[in-house]
C-alpha positions, -999 to 999 in steps of 0.1 A, spaced: 1 5 0 29 28 8 45 17 -26 17 29 -46 14 57 -25 47 67 -31 41 66 -70 15 84 -69 33 113 -50 62 108 -77 35 111 -103 21 142 -92 50 159 -86 68 153 -119 38 161 -133 35 194 -115 75 200 -122 62 191 -162 32 222 -157 57 239 -144 90 239 -165 64 242 -196 52 274 -185 84 286 -174 99 279 -209 65 289 -227 64 324 -210 89 329 -184 78 338 -145 43 350 -162 42 316 -180 43 297 -149 17 320 -134 -5 313 -165 2 274 -161 -9 276 -125 -42 301 -129 -51 273 -159 -48 247 -136 -68 260 -111 -91 275 -128 -100 238 -152 -96 223 -114 -122 245 -96 -148 230 -126 -142 192 -126 -136 193 -86 -169 204 -80 -192 194 -109 -172 166 -127 -201 141 -105 -231 157 -118 -218 160 -150 -206 119 -151 -237 108 -137 -257 131 -164 -240 114 -196 -248 81 -186 -283 88 -178 -278 71 -141 -314 72 -118 -311 69 -82 -307 27 -67 -345 19 -54 -335 10 -15 -368 -10 -19 -361 -32 -43 -320 -32 -43 -323 -32 1 -295 -64 -2 -270 -41 -21 -278 -7 5 -266 -36 36 -237 -47 14 -225 -7 11 -232 5 49 -219 -26 68 -184 -16 39 -190 15 49 -191 13 80 -156 -7 88 -139 21 63 -152 49 84 -169 71 55 -205 84 50 -230 68 34 -222 73 -7 -249 81 -26 -260 51 -47 -270 51 -85 -282 27 -107 -271 26 -148 -296 6 -169 -270 -5 -195 -258 -44 -203 -224 -31 -201 -208 -47 -164 -193 -18 -151 -185 2 -117 -176 37 -110 -170 61 -75 -174 103 -78 -177 128 -59 -151 156 -49 -148 141 -12 -161 115 10 -192 136 21 -201 141 -17 -196 108 -33 -218 88 -53 -215 50 -68 -230 36 -97 -231 3 -106 -253 -5 -137 -277 -29 -144 -251 -56 -161 -229 -60 -134 -258 -61 -111 -265 -91 -131 -236 -111 -142 -221 -110 -105 -229 -131 -72 -233 -114 -35 -197 -122 -30 -183 -104 -63 -207 -74 -61 -197 -67 -24 -159 -75 -37 -167 -48 -66 -181 -18 -42 -151 -22 -18 -135 -14 -41 -153 20 -52 -156 30 -16 -120 25 -16 -112 51 -40 -135 75 -19 -114 68 11 -85 71 -4 -94 97 -20 -91 84 -55 -116 116 -73 -95 144 -66 -64 127 -70 -72 124 -109 -90 151 -110 -56 167 -100 -39 152 -126 -58 157 -153 -63 190 -150 -22 195 -150 -20 176 -179 -46 195 -193 -32 229 -189 3 213 -200 -16 202 -233 -32 231 -238 -2 253 -236 11 232 -258 -13 243 -286 -5 276 -274 38 268 -283 30 252 -314 9 284 -328 32 309 -317 61 281 -334 40 288 -365 39 321 -366 75 327 -354 58 352 -323 68 346 -295 66 381 -276 101 394 -286 118 362 -270 123 342 -306 161 342 -298 162 330 -260 137 302 -273 150 287 -301 135 275 -334 104 265 -342 107 232 -352 125 229 -320 94 240 -304 70 222 -320 91 192 -313 87 199 -275 50 209 -277 42 174 -293 68 155 -266 59 174 -234 16 164 -233 23 129 -244 47 127 -211 22 144 -192 -4 120 -202 17 87 -196 23 102 -163 -13 109 -156 -28 73 -164 8 60 -148 -12 75 -114 -47 63 -125 -32 29 -125 -14 31 -91 -45 40 -79 -64 10 -96 -39 -13 -76 -49 7 -39 -83 9 -45 -79 -31 -46 -60 -38 -20 -77 -15 2 -112 -27 -7 -98 -66 -2 -85 -59 31 -118 -45 47 -139 -70 30 -116 -100 38 -128 -114 8 -94 -104 -21 -105 -138 -41 -143 -123 -41 -129 -89 -59 -103 -107 -82 -131 -137 -92 -155 -103 -100 -123 -86 -120 -119 -123 -143 -159 -118 -147 -157 -82 -157 -128 -82 -181 -137 -113 -195 -170 -97 -201 -158 -61 -217 -139 -85 -243 -165 -102 -253 -193 -74 -252 -211 -66 -289 -204 -34 -297 -239 -22 -293 -237 -31 -258 -209 -10 -247 -218 16 -266 -233 39 -240 -194 39 -227 -174 70 -234 -136 70 -242 -131 99 -220 -143 86 -187 -127 47 -191 -106 58 -161 -135 59 -137 -152 22 -143 -137 -8 -123 -125 -21 -154 -117 -5 -184 -144 -8 -206 -126 -10 -238 -105 -35 -229 -82 -50 -254 -79 -18 -273 -51 -4 -255 -15 -18 -270 11 -3 -253 7 -5 -215 14 25 -206 -10 42 -228 -39 27 -205 -61 39 -175 -64 3 -161 -31 -26 -150 -37 -55 -163 -64 -72 -147 -40 -111 -148 -18 -86 -124 -44 -73 -102 -56 -108 -93 -24 -118 -87 -15 -93 -65 -55 -99 -49 -47 -138 -50 -13 -127 -27 -27 -103 -6 -54 -138 0 -22 -163 9 -9 -135 35 -44 -130 53 -44 -166 61 -7 -171 61 -4 -196 29 35 -201 21 
């Protein structure tokens, strides 16, 4: 658990450093200030309104407590163990089997389940998935993901400014200092890619952490492992019309990538490989039960 937190910290620092370096390169001290202002503005909007936006995108409806009382019981049990408030529960009417957590902090959190995931998982497996999603809330992963996405967005925005300035040969009188336009254009392409890679690395690290936290609090890592295996298999073999409701821009929110198999290189994936996640969960189980 410590290593995943450390990796997240290192990547966030590196991402922030990249933003400041880019800002300084683009406009010196003023460029750094612009970079920070842009980042803070995007961060503010995303932090306060992203949950409402993503729930609206998927047409989520509040989960009926009368019909799904057993799910409310699972969530209530786990939130007490994790010492976090009860989140709002939502249902997405979709054959896509998946789930996600959203909200700016534990007091303003939501967990959304698709009808597909409720249909294919047994009670223990769904409990493992819910424990994973509640772990995202407990670990404040939504906030961390928002910060990472905001910084990466700011870098992309500034890269566009840099390409525009290089193309037109106008750098506010700093042409000599900043070098030739071709080098600047290359840098404006490479730096956003580096930012995205670091952002995705943070996302993968937090998935591992949520798996571990959820497994420990549920005391049933193999149930989550079984659920991941089912969900991954379903995502790979789901018909196009069944997962068409998923949006690429929100793929990182889900417990498994709805577009599994489409990422050729792991560094460009929002999620760790499912087989690696399952192996880690099996090791947690062995440690829990002192199995050598």
